[in-house]
Kinemage of the C-alpha trace (Angstrom):
@kinemage 1
@onewidth
@group {chain A} dominant
@subgroup {mainchain}
@vectorlist {calphas} color= white
{ca unk a 1} P 0.112 -0.201 -0.140
{ca unk a 2} L 1.790 2.945 -1.245
{ca unk a 3} L 2.546 6.046 1.619
{ca unk a 4} L 2.054 3.612 4.364
{ca unk a 5} L 4.020 4.702 7.669
{ca unk a 6} L 5.820 2.797 9.801
{ca unk a 7} L 4.569 -0.904 10.548
{ca unk a 8} L 6.043 -1.147 13.980
{ca unk a 9} L 3.666 2.093 14.767
{ca unk a 10} L 0.413 1.666 16.780
{ca unk a 11} L -2.521 2.649 15.271
{ca unk a 12} L -6.274 3.865 16.003
{ca unk a 13} L -9.343 4.779 13.963
{ca unk a 14} L -12.484 4.237 13.590
{ca unk a 15} L -13.577 0.833 12.980
{ca unk a 16} L -17.632 0.896 12.810
{ca unk a 17} L -19.597 3.186 10.417
{ca unk a 18} L -19.275 6.985 10.539
{ca unk a 19} L -22.213 9.263 12.169
{ca unk a 20} L -24.456 8.856 14.881
{ca unk a 21} L -25.135 5.092 15.762
{ca unk a 22} L -26.044 3.824 19.167
{ca unk a 23} L -22.432 1.896 19.573
{ca unk a 24} L -19.485 3.068 17.900
{ca unk a 25} L -16.189 0.855 17.348
{ca unk a 26} L -12.883 2.558 18.004
{ca unk a 27} L -10.208 -0.166 17.239
{ca unk a 28} L -6.442 0.423 18.154
{ca unk a 29} L -3.980 -2.352 17.023
{ca unk a 30} L 0.050 -2.922 17.904
{ca unk a 31} L 2.705 -2.881 20.508
{ca unk a 32} L 1.468 0.233 22.560
{ca unk a 33} L -1.885 -0.840 22.242
{ca unk a 34} L -1.752 -2.000 25.803
{ca unk a 35} L -0.829 1.435 26.976
{ca unk a 36} L -3.392 3.532 25.273
{ca unk a 37} L -5.989 0.741 27.522
{ca unk a 38} L -3.811 1.675 30.377
{ca unk a 39} L -4.348 5.564 29.460
{ca unk a 40} L -7.953 5.361 28.680
{ca unk a 41} L -8.554 3.116 32.108
{ca unk a 42} L -6.294 2.811 34.989
{ca unk a 43} L -8.200 -0.678 36.481
{ca unk a 44} L -6.534 -3.978 34.674
{ca unk a 45} L -7.160 -5.366 31.671
{ca unk a 46} L -9.992 -7.379 30.983
{ca unk a 47} L -9.449 -11.342 30.407
{ca unk a 48} L -8.541 -11.521 26.952
{ca unk a 49} L -11.193 -11.687 24.488
{ca unk a 50} L -13.656 -11.244 27.543
{ca unk a 51} L -16.221 -8.381 27.266
{ca unk a 52} L -15.731 -5.668 30.236
{ca unk a 53} L -16.722 -2.776 31.027
{ca unk a 54} L -14.220 0.050 31.708
{ca unk a 55} L -15.173 4.534 32.247
{ca unk a 56} L -12.868 6.068 29.665
{ca unk a 57} L -11.015 9.180 30.940
{ca unk a 58} L -8.835 11.363 28.887
{ca unk a 59} L -5.125 12.882 29.872
{ca unk a 60} L -6.741 15.546 32.699
{ca unk a 61} L -8.459 12.797 34.142
{ca unk a 62} L -11.868 13.973 32.355
{ca unk a 63} L -14.494 11.561 31.723
{ca unk a 64} L -15.041 10.626 28.332
{ca unk a 65} L -17.857 7.230 28.115
{ca unk a 66} L -18.546 4.293 29.788
{ca unk a 67} L -17.542 1.794 27.361
{ca unk a 68} L -17.332 -1.939 26.592
{ca unk a 69} L -13.498 -2.866 26.290
{ca unk a 70} L -11.948 -5.858 24.498
{ca unk a 71} L -8.751 -7.359 25.067
{ca unk a 72} L -6.760 -9.420 21.988
{ca unk a 73} L -3.520 -9.547 22.710
{ca unk a 74} L -1.556 -11.056 19.190
{ca unk a 75} L -1.043 -13.116 17.371
{ca unk a 76} L -4.713 -14.051 17.887
{ca unk a 77} L -6.584 -11.232 16.701
{ca unk a 78} L -8.077 -9.557 13.040
{ca unk a 79} L -4.150 -8.002 12.926
{ca unk a 80} L -2.032 -10.682 14.573
{ca unk a 81} L -1.002 -8.195 16.606
{ca unk a 82} L -2.068 -6.874 20.363
{ca unk a 83} L -5.663 -4.985 19.301
{ca unk a 84} L -7.939 -3.330 21.760
{ca unk a 85} L -11.518 -2.342 21.138
{ca unk a 86} L -13.207 0.443 22.517
{ca unk a 87} L -16.951 0.250 21.923
{ca unk a 88} L -18.781 3.504 22.833
{ca unk a 89} L -21.888 5.491 22.797
{ca unk a 90} L -22.039 6.444 19.123
{ca unk a 91} L -22.348 10.131 18.978
{ca unk a 92} L -19.678 11.982 17.006
{ca unk a 93} L -18.008 13.995 19.797
{ca unk a 94} L -17.430 10.746 21.658
{ca unk a 95} L -15.690 9.754 19.281
{ca unk a 96} L -13.641 12.409 18.327
{ca unk a 97} L -12.542 12.756 22.361
{ca unk a 98} L -11.356 9.344 22.284
{ca unk a 99} L -8.936 9.854 18.892
{ca unk a 100} L -7.789 12.580 19.669
{ca unk a 101} L -6.752 11.507 23.455
{ca unk a 102} L -5.513 8.561 22.115
{ca unk a 103} L -3.555 10.592 19.967
{ca unk a 104} L -2.380 13.182 22.343
{ca unk a 105} L -0.639 10.494 24.424
{ca unk a 106} L 1.576 9.863 21.910
{ca unk a 107} L 1.378 5.821 21.794
{ca unk a 108} L -0.202 5.951 18.372
{ca unk a 109} L -1.066 7.304 15.428
{ca unk a 110} L -4.380 7.595 13.107
{ca unk a 111} L -4.326 4.286 11.370
{ca unk a 112} L -4.012 4.801 7.207
{ca unk a 113} L -7.070 3.668 4.945
{ca unk a 114} L -7.418 0.051 4.809
{ca unk a 115} L -3.963 -0.354 7.234
{ca unk a 116} L -5.338 -2.653 10.166
{ca unk a 117} L -6.451 -5.296 7.034
{ca unk a 118} L -3.158 -4.856 5.496
{ca unk a 119} L -1.244 -5.711 8.804
{ca unk a 120} L -3.672 -8.757 8.993
{ca unk a 121} L -1.934 -9.708 5.755
{ca unk a 122} L 1.814 -8.917 6.671
{ca unk a 123} L 0.833 -11.474 9.731
{ca unk a 124} L -0.220 -13.830 7.579
{ca unk a 125} L -3.810 -13.635 8.851
{ca unk a 126} L -5.437 -13.468 5.151
{ca unk a 127} L -4.165 -14.160 1.400
{ca unk a 128} L -4.432 -10.678 -0.979
{ca unk a 129} L -7.836 -12.172 -2.527
{ca unk a 130} L -9.094 -12.401 1.286
{ca unk a 131} L -8.574 -8.817 2.459
{ca unk a 132} L -9.841 -7.754 -1.167
{ca unk a 133} L -13.567 -10.182 0.303
{ca unk a 134} L -13.402 -8.065 3.223
{ca unk a 135} L -13.820 -4.969 1.086
{ca unk a 136} L -16.467 -6.765 -1.013
{ca unk a 137} L -18.127 -7.609 2.238
{ca unk a 138} L -18.136 -4.245 3.200
{ca unk a 139} L -19.605 -2.626 0.170
{ca unk a 140} L -22.087 -5.652 -0.659
{ca unk a 141} L -25.183 -4.390 -0.966
{ca unk a 142} L -27.147 -7.372 -2.378
{ca unk a 143} L -27.534 -10.877 -1.046
{ca unk a 144} L -25.766 -12.113 -4.519
{ca unk a 145} L -22.998 -9.836 -4.179
{ca unk a 146} L -22.587 -10.773 -0.055
{ca unk a 147} L -22.629 -14.607 -1.111
{ca unk a 148} L -19.759 -13.771 -3.431
{ca unk a 149} L -17.732 -11.907 -1.173
{ca unk a 150} L -18.376 -14.621 1.636
{ca unk a 151} L -17.073 -17.350 -0.558
{ca unk a 152} L -13.912 -15.493 -1.464
{ca unk a 153} L -13.329 -14.445 2.391
{ca unk a 154} L -13.165 -18.498 3.483
{ca unk a 155} L -10.543 -18.895 0.974
{ca unk a 156} L -12.295 -20.712 -2.085
{ca unk a 157} L -10.259 -18.595 -4.910
{ca unk a 158} L -7.118 -18.888 -2.742
{ca unk a 159} L -6.820 -22.371 -3.051
{ca unk a 160} L -7.921 -22.564 -6.646
{ca unk a 161} L -5.140 -20.310 -7.243
{ca unk a 162} L -2.778 -21.840 -5.266
{ca unk a 163} L -3.141 -24.902 -6.723
{ca unk a 164} L -2.596 -24.167 -9.816
{ca unk a 165} L 0.367 -22.895 -8.689
{ca unk a 166} L 1.552 -25.948 -6.611
{ca unk a 167} L 1.115 -27.664 -10.551
{ca unk a 168} L 3.086 -25.290 -12.082
{ca unk a 169} L 5.882 -25.596 -9.603
{ca unk a 170} L 5.688 -29.375 -9.344
{ca unk a 171} L 6.636 -29.219 -12.885
{ca unk a 172} L 8.973 -26.776 -12.642
{ca unk a 173} L 10.591 -29.042 -10.198
{ca unk a 174} L 10.388 -31.492 -12.477
{ca unk a 175} L 12.066 -29.898 -15.562
{ca unk a 176} L 14.986 -28.288 -12.928
{ca unk a 177} L 15.938 -31.360 -11.753
{ca unk a 178} L 16.416 -32.928 -15.393
{ca unk a 179} L 18.405 -29.760 -16.371
{ca unk a 180} L 20.374 -29.583 -13.212
{ca unk a 181} L 20.999 -33.730 -12.305
{ca unk a 182} L 20.449 -35.609 -15.471
{ca unk a 183} L 22.450 -38.736 -14.860
{ca unk a 184} L 20.586 -39.519 -11.665
{ca unk a 185} L 19.360 -42.688 -11.424
{ca unk a 186} L 15.591 -42.110 -9.640
{ca unk a 187} L 14.841 -38.848 -11.697
{ca unk a 188} L 12.895 -40.437 -14.993
{ca unk a 189} L 14.299 -40.560 -18.243
{ca unk a 190} L 10.790 -38.876 -19.774
{ca unk a 191} L 10.409 -36.797 -16.918
{ca unk a 192} L 10.134 -33.736 -19.138
{ca unk a 193} L 6.523 -35.296 -20.726
{ca unk a 194} L 5.733 -36.160 -17.255
{ca unk a 195} L 6.048 -32.670 -15.580
{ca unk a 196} L 3.933 -31.138 -18.356
{ca unk a 197} L 0.923 -33.505 -18.758
{ca unk a 198} L -0.801 -31.801 -16.202
{ca unk a 199} L -0.056 -28.804 -17.576
{ca unk a 200} L -2.742 -29.111 -20.464
{ca unk a 201} L -5.342 -29.465 -18.152
{ca unk a 202} L -4.341 -26.408 -16.431
{ca unk a 203} L -4.606 -24.020 -19.317
{ca unk a 204} L -8.208 -25.758 -19.543
{ca unk a 205} L -8.827 -24.503 -16.324
{ca unk a 206} L -7.228 -20.677 -16.873
{ca unk a 207} L -9.410 -20.206 -19.660
{ca unk a 208} L -12.532 -21.545 -18.041
{ca unk a 209} L -11.698 -18.601 -15.255
{ca unk a 210} L -11.427 -16.057 -17.578
{ca unk a 211} L -14.238 -17.317 -19.154
{ca unk a 212} L -16.374 -16.893 -15.898
{ca unk a 213} L -15.056 -12.787 -15.422
{ca unk a 214} L -17.811 -11.308 -16.757
{ca unk a 215} L -20.673 -13.151 -14.602
{ca unk a 216} L -18.705 -12.437 -11.770
{ca unk a 217} L -17.710 -8.559 -13.090
{ca unk a 218} L -21.686 -8.241 -13.072
{ca unk a 219} L -22.258 -9.457 -9.283
{ca unk a 220} L -19.789 -6.731 -8.506
{ca unk a 221} L -20.857 -4.249 -11.002
{ca unk a 222} L -24.471 -4.741 -11.805
{ca unk a 223} L -26.346 -6.905 -14.371
{ca unk a 224} L -26.699 -4.415 -17.305
{ca unk a 225} L -30.316 -4.289 -19.064
{ca unk a 226} L -30.808 -2.235 -22.274
{ca unk a 227} L -33.819 -0.875 -23.181
{ca unk a 228} L -33.905 -0.924 -26.841
{ca unk a 229} L -36.556 0.311 -30.120
{ca unk a 230} L -37.937 2.829 -32.043
{ca unk a 231} L -39.263 6.239 -30.799
{ca unk a 232} L -42.404 6.352 -29.261
{ca unk a 233} L -42.575 2.727 -28.874
{ca unk a 234} L -42.710 3.244 -24.440
{ca unk a 235} L -38.876 2.114 -23.784
{ca unk a 236} L -39.308 5.430 -21.012
{ca unk a 237} L -42.641 4.777 -19.574
{ca unk a 238} L -41.900 0.824 -19.502
{ca unk a 239} L -38.422 2.104 -17.267
{ca unk a 240} L -40.159 3.956 -15.341
{ca unk a 241} L -42.325 1.008 -14.363
{ca unk a 242} L -39.477 -1.290 -13.559
{ca unk a 243} L -38.076 1.293 -11.352
{ca unk a 244} L -41.431 1.819 -9.756
{ca unk a 245} L -40.600 5.620 -9.756
{ca unk a 246} L -40.662 8.483 -12.491
{ca unk a 247} L -36.813 8.015 -13.498
{ca unk a 248} L -37.294 8.902 -17.326
{ca unk a 249} L -39.320 11.870 -18.807
{ca unk a 250} L -42.174 10.729 -20.578
{ca unk a 251} L -43.366 12.678 -23.693
{ca unk a 252} L -45.844 11.869 -27.121
{ca unk a 253} L -42.559 13.478 -28.760
{ca unk a 254} L -40.326 11.445 -30.626
{ca unk a 255} L -37.020 11.356 -29.711
{ca unk a 256} L -38.020 12.947 -26.121
{ca unk a 257} L -34.732 10.513 -24.519
{ca unk a 258} L -31.630 12.071 -26.457
{ca unk a 259} L -29.542 10.145 -23.822
{ca unk a 260} L -29.025 6.897 -22.297
{ca unk a 261} L -30.787 7.157 -18.268
{ca unk a 262} L -30.498 4.033 -16.110
{ca unk a 263} L -32.027 3.243 -13.147
{ca unk a 264} L -30.076 0.441 -10.204
{ca unk a 265} L -32.631 -2.597 -9.069
{ca unk a 266} L -32.497 -5.548 -7.119
{ca unk a 267} L -33.095 -9.215 -9.194
{ca unk a 268} L -32.916 -12.322 -7.504
{ca unk a 269} L -30.805 -10.448 -4.831
{ca unk a 270} L -28.081 -9.374 -7.632
{ca unk a 271} L -27.563 -5.422 -8.228
{ca unk a 272} L -29.235 -4.631 -11.827
{ca unk a 273} L -28.723 -1.390 -13.880
{ca unk a 274} L -31.506 -0.715 -16.576
{ca unk a 275} L -30.983 1.762 -19.207
{ca unk a 276} L -33.713 3.666 -21.258
{ca unk a 277} L -31.938 4.723 -24.803
{ca unk a 278} L -32.588 6.815 -27.238
{ca unk a 279} L -35.385 5.960 -30.055
{ca unk a 280} L -33.316 3.807 -32.914
{ca unk a 281} L -34.235 5.919 -35.988
{ca unk a 282} L -32.806 7.798 -38.842
{ca unk a 283} L -31.594 11.235 -36.674
{ca unk a 284} L -33.207 14.713 -37.959
{ca unk a 285} L -30.384 16.057 -35.916
{ca unk a 286} L -26.506 16.049 -34.410
{ca unk a 287} L -27.832 15.624 -30.784
{ca unk a 288} L -30.220 12.880 -31.730
{ca unk a 289} L -27.967 11.133 -34.096
{ca unk a 290} L -24.988 10.869 -30.955
{ca unk a 291} L -28.051 9.541 -28.765
{ca unk a 292} L -28.828 7.047 -31.597
{ca unk a 293} L -24.802 6.130 -31.303
{ca unk a 294} L -25.706 5.625 -27.807
{ca unk a 295} L -28.125 3.572 -27.913
{ca unk a 296} L -26.673 0.958 -29.967
{ca unk a 297} L -23.596 0.897 -27.725
{ca unk a 298} L -25.001 0.319 -24.924
{ca unk a 299} L -26.782 -2.299 -27.093
{ca unk a 300} L -23.530 -3.974 -27.199
{ca unk a 301} L -22.280 -3.854 -24.107
{ca unk a 302} L -25.461 -5.255 -22.255
{ca unk a 303} L -25.766 -8.339 -20.520
{ca unk a 304} L -29.364 -8.673 -21.738
{ca unk a 305} L -31.634 -6.437 -24.257
{ca unk a 306} L -35.142 -5.708 -24.235
{ca unk a 307} L -36.616 -4.529 -27.479
{ca unk a 308} L -39.910 -2.390 -27.128
{ca unk a 309} L -42.017 -1.646 -29.584
{ca unk a 310} L -45.875 -0.486 -30.574
{ca unk a 311} L -48.322 -3.379 -30.311
{ca unk a 312} L -50.695 -1.765 -31.788
{ca unk a 313} L -48.471 -1.802 -34.788
{ca unk a 314} L -49.901 -4.679 -37.222
{ca unk a 315} L -45.941 -5.144 -38.311
{ca unk a 316} L -44.257 -5.594 -35.145
{ca unk a 317} L -45.483 -8.776 -35.023
{ca unk a 318} L -44.364 -10.626 -37.668
{ca unk a 319} L -40.888 -8.882 -37.064
{ca unk a 320} L -41.209 -10.487 -33.537
{ca unk a 321} L -41.334 -14.056 -34.835
{ca unk a 322} L -37.633 -14.086 -36.198
{ca unk a 323} L -37.539 -12.727 -40.069
{ca unk a 324} L -34.526 -10.758 -40.893
{ca unk a 325} L -31.913 -10.264 -38.056
{ca unk a 326} L -32.036 -6.749 -38.740
{ca unk a 327} L -35.505 -5.204 -38.809
{ca unk a 328} L -37.385 -2.208 -37.547
{ca unk a 329} L -37.148 -4.040 -34.090
{ca unk a 330} L -32.985 -3.403 -34.538
{ca unk a 331} L -30.387 -6.272 -34.572
{ca unk a 332} L -32.580 -8.779 -32.541
{ca unk a 333} L -30.033 -11.751 -31.283
{ca unk a 334} L -31.025 -15.186 -29.779
{ca unk a 335} L -31.459 -14.515 -25.538
{ca unk a 336} L -33.062 -11.313 -26.576
{ca unk a 337} L -36.128 -10.463 -24.494
{ca unk a 338} L -39.053 -8.940 -26.909
{ca unk a 339} L -41.814 -6.458 -25.556
{ca unk a 340} L -45.251 -5.211 -26.839
{ca unk a 341} L -45.846 -2.185 -25.337
{ca unk a 342} L -49.366 -0.240 -25.182
{ca unk a 343} L -51.603 -3.503 -25.258
{ca unk a 344} L -54.462 -1.132 -23.509
{ca unk a 345} L -55.156 0.269 -27.141
{ca unk a 346} L -55.674 -2.843 -28.829
{ca unk a 347} L -58.594 -4.994 -28.665
{ca unk a 348} L -57.237 -8.313 -28.788
{ca unk a 349} L -54.028 -9.665 -28.129
{ca unk a 350} L -51.289 -9.928 -30.974
{ca unk a 351} L -50.443 -13.405 -32.716
{ca unk a 352} L -47.467 -13.674 -31.110
{ca unk a 353} L -48.962 -13.013 -27.516
{ca unk a 354} L -47.797 -16.868 -25.783
{ca unk a 355} L -44.610 -16.892 -27.775
{ca unk a 356} L -41.186 -17.544 -25.879
{ca unk a 357} L -39.566 -14.411 -24.532
{ca unk a 358} L -42.564 -12.376 -26.097
{ca unk a 359} L -44.568 -10.029 -23.963
{ca unk a 360} L -47.778 -8.034 -24.309
{ca unk a 361} L -47.451 -5.406 -21.998
{ca unk a 362} L -49.022 -2.024 -20.909
{ca unk a 363} L -47.017 0.199 -19.589
{ca unk a 364} L -49.641 2.843 -18.826
{ca unk a 365} L -51.713 0.247 -16.871
{ca unk a 366} L -49.153 -2.048 -15.899
{ca unk a 367} L -51.037 -4.786 -17.097
{ca unk a 368} L -48.575 -7.928 -18.060
{ca unk a 369} L -45.768 -6.414 -16.355
{ca unk a 370} L -45.572 -9.201 -13.925
{ca unk a 371} L -45.110 -11.861 -16.311
{ca unk a 372} L -41.925 -9.694 -17.870
{ca unk a 373} L -40.272 -9.098 -14.100
{ca unk a 374} L -40.223 -12.671 -12.976
{ca unk a 375} L -38.589 -13.876 -16.625
{ca unk a 376} L -36.058 -11.025 -16.060
{ca unk a 377} L -35.162 -12.053 -12.531
{ca unk a 378} L -35.024 -15.787 -13.572
{ca unk a 379} L -32.613 -14.428 -16.547
{ca unk a 380} L -30.507 -12.788 -13.890
{ca unk a 381} L -30.759 -15.790 -11.378
{ca unk a 382} L -29.870 -18.298 -14.428
{ca unk a 383} L -26.585 -16.190 -15.540
{ca unk a 384} L -25.207 -14.750 -12.292
{ca unk a 385} L -25.485 -18.483 -9.965
{ca unk a 386} L -23.211 -20.727 -9.954
{ca unk a 387} L -22.089 -23.823 -7.435
{ca unk a 388} L -18.505 -23.392 -8.257
{ca unk a 389} L -16.434 -20.804 -6.240
{ca unk a 390} L -15.663 -17.425 -7.843
{ca unk a 391} L -12.349 -16.740 -8.988
{ca unk a 392} L -12.023 -13.936 -11.264
{ca unk a 393} L -13.781 -11.442 -9.219
{ca unk a 394} L -11.544 -8.122 -10.154
{ca unk a 395} L -9.456 -6.161 -13.083
{ca unk a 396} L -6.138 -7.116 -11.092
{ca unk a 397} L -7.068 -11.001 -11.315
{ca unk a 398} L -8.112 -10.903 -14.850
{ca unk a 399} L -5.431 -9.074 -15.617
{ca unk a 400} L -2.723 -11.847 -13.732
{ca unk a 401} L -4.471 -14.870 -15.051
{ca unk a 402} L -4.452 -13.929 -18.530
{ca unk a 403} L -0.634 -13.352 -18.042
{ca unk a 404} L -0.325 -16.966 -16.576
{ca unk a 405} L -2.341 -18.245 -19.331
{ca unk a 406} L -0.351 -16.613 -21.936
{ca unk a 407} L 3.451 -18.439 -20.291
{ca unk a 408} L 1.226 -21.539 -19.613
{ca unk a 409} L 0.900 -21.425 -23.316
{ca unk a 410} L 4.042 -20.331 -24.588
{ca unk a 411} L 5.538 -23.056 -22.226
{ca unk a 412} L 3.574 -25.966 -23.581
{ca unk a 413} L 4.516 -24.512 -27.722
{ca unk a 414} L 7.758 -24.733 -26.609
{ca unk a 415} L 8.072 -27.869 -25.234
{ca unk a 416} L 5.867 -29.421 -28.182
{ca unk a 417} L 8.817 -27.971 -30.925
{ca unk a 418} L 11.370 -29.115 -28.596
{ca unk a 419} L 13.244 -26.278 -27.278
{ca unk a 420} L 14.989 -26.555 -24.040
{ca unk a 421} L 14.089 -27.468 -20.833
{ca unk a 422} L 15.482 -23.927 -19.419
{ca unk a 423} L 12.727 -21.506 -21.232
{ca unk a 424} L 9.768 -24.025 -20.663
{ca unk a 425} L 10.847 -23.822 -17.502
{ca unk a 426} L 10.937 -20.238 -16.976
{ca unk a 427} L 7.640 -19.856 -18.682
{ca unk a 428} L 6.342 -21.933 -16.055
{ca unk a 429} L 8.227 -19.234 -13.614
{ca unk a 430} L 6.475 -16.309 -14.828
{ca unk a 431} L 3.225 -18.223 -14.910
{ca unk a 432} L 3.313 -19.169 -11.080
{ca unk a 433} L 4.458 -15.438 -10.211
{ca unk a 434} L 1.302 -14.436 -11.999
{ca unk a 435} L -0.560 -17.077 -10.045
{ca unk a 436} L 1.161 -16.121 -6.618
{ca unk a 437} L 0.650 -12.070 -7.075
{ca unk a 438} L -3.043 -12.714 -6.911
{ca unk a 439} L -3.002 -14.067 -3.570
{ca unk a 440} L 0.497 -12.751 -2.195
{ca unk a 441} L 1.720 -15.983 -1.586
{ca unk a 442} L 5.213 -15.693 -3.786
{ca unk a 443} L 8.375 -18.136 -2.166
{ca unk a 444} L 10.904 -18.657 -3.944
{ca unk a 445} L 11.960 -21.322 -0.876
{ca unk a 446} L 8.802 -23.137 -2.296
{ca unk a 447} L 10.372 -24.408 -5.605
{ca unk a 448} L 13.536 -25.544 -3.507
{ca unk a 449} L 11.558 -27.675 -1.231
{ca unk a 450} L 9.650 -29.703 -4.143
{ca unk a 451} L 12.808 -30.694 -5.688
{ca unk a 452} L 14.480 -31.898 -2.550
{ca unk a 453} L 11.405 -33.482 -1.287
{ca unk a 454} L 9.881 -34.780 -4.905
{ca unk a 455} L 13.654 -36.199 -6.609
{ca unk a 456} L 15.808 -36.647 -3.354
{ca unk a 457} L 18.245 -34.110 -4.782
{ca unk a 458} L 19.777 -33.648 -1.453
{ca unk a 459} L 20.624 -36.964 -0.387
């Protein structure tokens, strides 16, 4: 963490949310944590990990608050250091008085952002993916985000990355042994081929993890739905119905929506961004043309697209049934949903009213919206729910997995064309290094340990 100050300092900070609350938690971590506790209370420290009530007084002996105090000596604490927590009444003045008095004692300083978790990582209490999961748990606003962050914090992703790194290091150990000890009787002659057999499967696993990155990104940042269609089809009215508020301007004048308007929903426990876009038609001016361009761009980026048309237009039913890929509804693709709006203006249902993923609704009255919302929730659940552990949840993870995959592919290609084991081993080392950077567990001694244990080189 760039700019982090001395790691031997004792630090203090508010560990709970800011603002007024019934209870606030002020955390202290470092070698002088017990001293900070003694600064506020002359009574004996509580037994480790046992809550006790203490009166807190400042350096002048003035009463600050009555608090519940926890004393957690290291290494069995969140940071691995000595930790004290003061559970005080959550008024801003009380919190400020505790922090100010502690800093004035010169026993501690205010913690830098993320410094408690950084110390936990440095102490080996968690790996980098778990540290990132803590931030995700704090930021989680939906049940889906909470579940994904929780699984990361439990170490499922780290175990997968470390398992892959272990395969690479085993292969490296075999290759290094064949290079440095070619005459050893207990080292198989075909060791190069034997070592690289599991690396073929590893390449497929890395590709699968990258293919899953889009789903996991949608859990973190939101599943994106674009509402598209011609002008005056009722796109803005439909979005307002889904949002249950007047998020977009509705007008009978064609071309009212000139830019992309987004609202945030929660469907099936996941965050969803619904975008209303400009009507797709030949633009009448430069501003509308830019709106159409942005609408088409949003259509390309969306995880799901809803094409909206006027149900009273007789030609629409024919176009929703398939036909040409390019229609008045736009570039409709498999998986898109079609909505025939303004059902309140027609006397009978259109011919395709019962077709799959075609919904006849009235954004004006709300008729038919329940079925569309159920289908949207189903699509979101199908796309984002998964039984396997989340892996590539951040851009940092994706970049490093891509780096590892590229190195693995180079190593396999080098082995196929007969390039020396030294170069193959170097590419495997680069792949292992990339995976180790995801969890923060890069250790050059790992390779030596594997060589000695597997091939009895040290005998």
